[in-house]
GUNUTI-34279 format. One record per residue: x, y, z of N, C-alpha, C in turn. Coordinates in steps of 0.001 Angstrom, whole numbers, plus 500000, padded with zeros to 6 digits. Layout:
N
XYZXYZXYZ/...
//
This chain:
315
424067880187041422424454878700041185425132878618039743/424697879221038758425210879015037575426583879648037467/426786880837038148428021881660038120429032880973038892/428727880053039865429564879308040645430207878109039612/429210877548038915429483876262038135430364876968036948/430063878088036340430902878762035353432376879081035783/432551879493037110433821879804037608434534878562037961/433899877514038228434680876283038333435050875571037088/434263875651036073434725875126034662435887876147034142/435618877479034366436808878270033931437987878010034653/438142877713035769439063877306036522439688876115036065/438886875019035947439550873675035575440108873741034089/439353874566033315440087874716031890441209875334031996/441511876462033031442900876848033084443777875857033575/443237875028034507444345874150035019444676873015034014/443714872687033096444122871598031996444970872355031063/444631873638030567445454874197029654446993874218030187/447103874570031491448389874865032036449201873497031956/448479872419032352448972871147032322449570870705030975/448730871026029928449020870771028493450371871377028102/450461872713028443451638873367028209452815873014028876/452688872752030161453783872126031026454096870656030628/453369869920030054453620868606029432454540868800028128/454295869827027429455203870059026183456325870434026551/456748871219027575457994871503028093458822870171028687/457888869628029401458435868255029930458993867368028885/458218867070027994458300866197026757459740866741026041/459615868006025766460999868527024888462137868155025787/462114868486026919463175868333027963463843866834027702/462826866011027929463149864420028003463600864050026610/462704864290025459462744863624024220463965864290023402/464334865658023580465157866223022677466499866230023355/466692866166024582468043866488025136468489865324026158/467606864864027006468120863952028105468128862442027719/466921862018027211466729860519027113467618859940025917/467926860811024750468901859951023907470216859928024512/470742860594025522471977860340025916471843859576027354/470507858940027918470454858452028977470874859266030278/470457860467030214470746861653031172469671861924032048/468546861132032240467388861492032946467716861588034392/467086862504035083467559862850036596466598862050037476/467062860797037382466253859886038308464639859668037812/463678859254038760462354859357038446462046858172037514/460722858265037006460273857169036196460957857462034769/461315858544034511462192858927033149463512857893033221/463997857906034422465185857028034537465049855520034371/464003855270034892463546853610034729463328853403033378/462603854237032664462176854054031270463376853744030391/464802854495030825465828854219030012466332852917030057/466163852104031283466554850676031242465687849909030381/464277850159030617463261849423029975463523849652028333/463812850759027943463869851113026480465116850260025810/466176850382026785467527849806026392467369848429026122/466557847629026876466600846225026838465435845699026061/464167846571025926463084846174025235462613846839023948/463132848075023872462710848988022788461445849697022919/460678849537024101459360850153024420459665851630024582/458949852390023824459040853965023696458989854414025252/459743855508025382460007856031026913458491856551027513/457997857345026620456610857934026970455517856805027300/455573855727026567454599854580026739454846853878028030/456380853839028256456721853219029367456226853882030552/456319855232030626456034856022031574454464855810032018/453845855752031139452371855519031375452215854220031836/452921853128031450452678851803031855453172851636033468/454307852351033699454722852424035279453866853326036040/453367854344035539452684855415036395451172854805036734/450357854061035807449104853624036201449129852448037291/449902851615037423449695850816038622450347851605039963/451175852571039709451686853289040817450460854199041479/449775854660040374448620855399040673447494854653041400/447356853449040990446335852503041683446905852214043197/448252851735043242448811851497044508448556852789045635/448647854003044839448611855228045698447039855335046332/446146855006045630444831854978046027444524854096047186/445124852949046891444896851782047782445672852059049213/446768852635049106447759852810050331447433854110051012/447603855276050225447342856556051022446199857455050527/445148856648049750443873857294049673444014858346048286/443139859258048229443057860194047035444101861268047189/445327861125047057446416862034047227446547862650045816/446101861993044602446407862607043517445122862457042838/444480863775042499443158863867041848443084863694040294/442082864104039660441918863923038207442944864653037383/443215865928037892444206866722037386445551865903037264/445977865134038363447130864536038420447144863247037425/446005862611037288445900861498036624446133862002034972/445651863101034697445620863839033478447115864138033099/447693864701033980449152865297033873450041863866033588/449746862852034391450652861643034298450452861056032860/449093861005032442449029860380031073449361861146030013/449137862615030176449623863563028970451034863692028977/451800863714030039453150864022030014454072862779029191/453355861480029611453966860400028870453551860354027454/452427860726027226452036860761025606452949861711024972/453079862905025464453714863890024876455286863567024594/455885862917025558457172862388025404457368861529024313/456598860843023826456557860049022566456152860917021531/455322861616021495454729862711020459455876863523020115/456558864129020831457829864986020757458876864442020364/459109863050020436460376862384019931460761862843018469/461802863044018271462355863583016929462056862776015676/462165861367016113461953860427015104460315860436014728/459608860630015722458196860598015306457805861904014675/458451862974015275458135864275014384458476864263012983/459698863362012785460167863270011282459215862604010421/458360861672010907457281860836010219456158861762009827/455987862731010738454992863825010294455420864846009423/456694864900009142457356865941008229457741867188009095/457766867122010359458037868349011072459412868382011594/460221867467011213461674867572011588462652866775010711/463685867273010416464527866713009556465482865697010186/465224864373010138465736863415011020467302863273010706/467638863438009565469099863320009216469974864247010036/469455865417010262470053866603010949470200866113012334/469305865397012930469431865233014361469833863642014503/470355863141013629470826861810013958472352861930014316/472524861181015465474169861090015786474602859608016146/475664859321016107476212858197016624477079858422017854/476674857709018793477380857676020166477641856023020635/478836855928020797479317854619021021478794853413020209/478833853743018911478017852661017999476599852567018107/476060853741018652474655853498018932473999854707018271/472797854591017354472279855750016654471259856342017580/471449857514017761470506858442018694469811859436017816/468660859990018220468103861235017636467961862317018733/468738863190018542468639864417019662468912865814019097/468408866749019705468634868059019055470147868398018917/470936868219019766472419868557020068473182867382019773/474361867428019174475186866384019098476020866034020253/476733864829020298477615864516021554478713865316021905/478987866274020990480128867213021372479475868485022192/478157868451022249477354869313023128476628868596024238/477074867662024897476318867017025896476128867771027011/477160868565027584476871869450028772475839870356028275/475760870910027273474544871862026760473299871142027011/473243869878026171472113869113026260471582868859027826/472577868560028570472066868215029983471588869624030714/472168870583030522471579871972030916470280872303030355/470211872322029051468864872554028389467893871657028807/468110870394028656467008869415028780466603869527030444/467558869901031343467187869874032719466189871128032966/466694872247032455465756873475032389464492873234031982/464374872717030531463039872550030124462297871412030797/462788870564031420462058869582032232461698870467033252/462606870953034086462170871731035251461017872848034990/460955873474034048460033874356033647458763873542033345/458866872427032736457520871717032444457083871294033972/457752870682034643457418870187035920456713871189036635/457361872323036697457012873608037758455442873945037091/455409874185035819454123874635035297452905873548035615/453201872296035465452219871072035862451845871201037150/452894871457038192452798871599039740451844872766039779/452204873919039334451445875246039472450012875067039197/449624874190038080448128874172037772447649872900038282/448182872570039362447469871413040314447714869917039663/448696869821038763448697868469038211449914867597038765/450226866515038138451505865789038781451797865053037574/452943864544037440453418863515036573453677862170037006/453110862118038330453175860798039081454481860305039489/454891859326038792456475858753039210456670858778040626/458020859447040918458531859228042294457502860023043414/456738860744042913455722861247043877455050860340044720/454591859241044174453861858210044659454698857494045833/455761856799045298456446856097046185457117856813047331/457351858101047093457892859061048268456903859194049132/455465859563048722454306859648049785454081858440050543/454203857118049761454083855873050570455239855813051627/456520856069051337457818855886052021457287856975053450/456946858283053158456655859052054274455514858614055193/454637858025054553453334857525055391453832856277056235/454609855372055715454980854212056242456089854250057222/457055855074056963458292855185057863458366856466058573/457726857499058233457799858681059127459083859478058489/459670859237057459460766859971056871460215861219056172/460971862233056297460572863348055505460396863273054071/459818864244053407459625864084051985460850864251051347/461786865309051778463122865464051276463993864019051148/463833863350052366464742862251052488464048861237051518/462845861042051550462291860036050718462532860304049278/462651861591048782463042861921047401464379861414047145/465280861780048149466781861535048200466905860062047889/466392859233048643466423857847048706465908857303047283/464856857615046891464210857122045672465121857586044269/465288858925044292466086859209043110467570858806043080/468022858755044190469398858184044259469610856600043749/468489855963044271468418854538043912468187854289042424/467284855107041896467028854958040387468193855445039745/468896856507039834470218856859039131471166855854039195/471469855203040465472399854158040551472057853046039622/470876852716039757470239851518039006470542851635037520/470185852858036993470435853115035607471881852991035250/472810853742036071474234853447035657474616851958035829/474162851338036726474429849906036702474071849004035540/472594849257035201472158848416034231472708848646032896/472852850045032782473426850515031365475028850341031387/475607850100032408477201849891032543477973851252032230/477415852305032641478134853607032416478137854397033524/479112854501034435479287855117035545479122856548035572/479383857353034193479155858756033943477689859090034106/476707858105034117475320858459034138475151858978035591/475835858388036578475910858863037980476037860404038119/477055860777037563477319862292037359476420863160036601/475981862737035488474987863270034562473614863373035474/473344862305036046471900862059036599471845863144037907/472966863374038719472908864129039922472863865578039414/473776865853038375473870867346037921472466867688037328/471834866735036764470316866950036080469411867201037212/469537866275038268468578866216039199468662867727040114/469820868280040239469967869434040859469367870620040155/469679870771039027469235871588038075467528871851037919/467227870448037654465655870187037523464798870728038681/465278870196039796464623870580041104464563871975041267/465803872761041037465953874210041182464952875019040347/464921874441038947464066875296038072462533874856038172/462291873857038767460990873459039131460335874217040234/461147874626041217460739875342042279460492876736041809/461359877447040794461234878662040215460063878793039469/459782877666038698458664877774037593457324877510038487/457307876854039430455908876522040291455669877751041334/456838878344041734456568879280042823457089880664042539/458033880979041670458519882118041280459648882557042070/460349883502041736461484883826042521461236884351043866/461875883988045000461700884473046335461994885913046362/461166886888046626461330888210046546461248889006047980/461080888110048962461015888728050366462174888511051251/462354889528052028463396889295053035462898889759054394/463623889168055479463210889472056840464317890129057257/464188891194058209465137891992058725465019892101060382/465909891702060999466022891809062609466953893043062890/466641893813063772467165895104064120467289895138065477/468641895193066157468693895363067625469397896880067870/468664897724068450469005899076068626468471899708069812/469203900646070443468598901481071481467486902402070884/467292902634069564466431903492068952465456902928068113/464938901631068574463969900788067751462689901753067583/462510902400068426461049903158068316461048904236067141/462279904988067025462269905920066076462453905170064582/463282904076064543463428903378063266462000902824062826/461230902323064001459810901955063689459017903029063044/459146904159063380458447905249062752458761905668061340/460106905582061133460374905877059768460023904611058785/460047903458059379459595902342058298458088902412058144/457353902874059208455844903113058840455888904174057632/456577905199058015456366906507057046456843906323055728/458140905652055637458789905569054331458546904393053633/458348903240054275458276901936053659456893901298053712/456094901872054588454846901459054546454688900095055046/455422899530055953455395898219056345455256898077057906/454592897159058289454522896932059710455602896141060444/455742896305061641456895895607062547456409894798063547/457196894091064054456847893271065417458136893490066245/457714893490067560458867893569068478459052892504069387/460205891908069498460456890784070351461241891113071574/460997890699072666461752890903074006462989889916073888/464026890467074228465286889791074272466067890220075361/467388889354075448468401889689076415469703889814075829/470498890883076026471733890710075290472672889847076073/473467888990075405474248887941075967475439888408076760/475981889591076395477311890062076995476848890849078404/475920891882078311475679892662079376474574892018080101/473888891237079626472726890657080465471544891608080681/471470892627079755470257893505079880469244893346078836/467855893737079510466766893730078424466827894481077235/466477893849075948466501894683074687465252894415073972/464986895279073081463823895036072097464515894484070706/463830893672070027464332893338068783463255893667067830/463509894400066911462514894777065841462686893879064634/461376893305064228461378892396063125460495892854062087/460982892866060690460026893640059684460351892620058402/459177892577057664459168891712056141459002892713055164/460052892670054301460004893714053341460265893147051875/459954893769050769460083893483049613461690893698049336/462388892816048565463882892829048535464298894162048046/463634894995047290463853896275046768463955897256047829/463374896933048938463383897987050072464503897669051021/465166896693050833466365896674051617467326897652051821/467832898221050425468589899368050649468044900545051433/466885900846051375466413901994052085466320901616053594/465798900665053948465852900318055205467200900286056026/468209899913055213469739899958055628469969901225055726/469657902245055003469963903680055247469315904161056442/467879903850056464467170904395057743467938904004059030/468332902629059195468999902342060355470467902900060348/471015902984059536472538903868059757472320905137060020/471263905876059455471147907297059922470541907458061331/469840906583061848469347906699063065470251906248064109/470830905128063782471695904453064873472807903611063976/474128904335063988475286903811063144475681902447063928/475369902267065059475824901191066012474842900000066022/473835900162065401472654899160065423473131897805064853/472706896883065408472888895421064650471675894873063932/471983894661062617470956894300061872471191892990061053/470243892198060955470484890916060195469245890834059094/469821890487057869468823890539056703468891889104056360/467661888575056386467643887013055781466558886757054898/466645885643054114465732885042053224464423884806053735/463274885048053323461955884470053732461372883750052525/461103882270052904460616881583051686459223881953051307/458290882225052174457057882711051807456342883490052872/455321884280052396454576885157053320453089885152053029/452420885118054088450854885240053596450462886689054669/449650887342054104449231888608054877449155889782054116/448571890785054672448435891971053934449605892680053305/449633892963052012450707893390051280451499892563050639/451452891211050804452362890221050164451362889149049465/451999888421048468451251887352047742452093886276047838/451461885176048408452092883896048765452578883140047586/453697882553047815454293881719046611453795880329046557/453211879858047827452772878588048075451814878218047255/451672876972046557450690876344045784449762875664046886/448598875962046711447413875312047664446635874369046606/447117873140046989446541871980046298445112871525046651/444699872487047557443236872171048036442131872842047169/442784873809046360441877874762045661441139873953044502/
//
């Protein structure tokens, strides 16, 4: 009983530590690169740009103020979709966004504010890179933001934001999660461009959204390293033996029918590590040069010999 409790505490401590690390990356991406130039890729960060522009409320504080009612709404409408770790991630990521602000760091003596002060369209901003490096700021900020989000998700946390309205849209309308995100993020990016009267924000917003989502997936799930191979040949039995002996992989046979000759065929299917693809290609060519082989990406695999990329939120 005590060992189970210790394992639980160790796991929760690992999750909280991961969320803290992820929040630092999240905050650096926003505070040092994106928010100074109003280039947030949608989400609550995009909304805070409008609020900050008209009221001066710090972005991180605004994130918390927006996320808390969203969190309450989610509990009422969709139940406990976001646990304690998610609430911790929401609050910490907002707090860290203000803490990592270069102006705040300068008050602590941790940054030379003069070095990072720039003038953009008559507006004084504090950013790591100057306006001549806006593209680099967009890429660096999106990558840092994506790494932060990916780490937070990997350790069972959430930054709240559009996760909540998207979940509500999915439950109430039946739209897919992808469609929900597209609607919400597009609406926010367009609203920011309209309120701040800067059409270029549309371009920056969608560029940053694309980079951020890709990096988030990589940080949360890692690189896809699995390939699926379909082989159609009259010598699939011999190919199967070679795969067993040399690659130590199992295979599955599907019954099919050739479209041209209308004859029964066997289709061999095998899942492999991407580094094994050159060898299986050689095996097939050596045994049957006329074989038909298809190599395709596999998003995830569970089972003997493979480690899943999927994050289990129930753990």
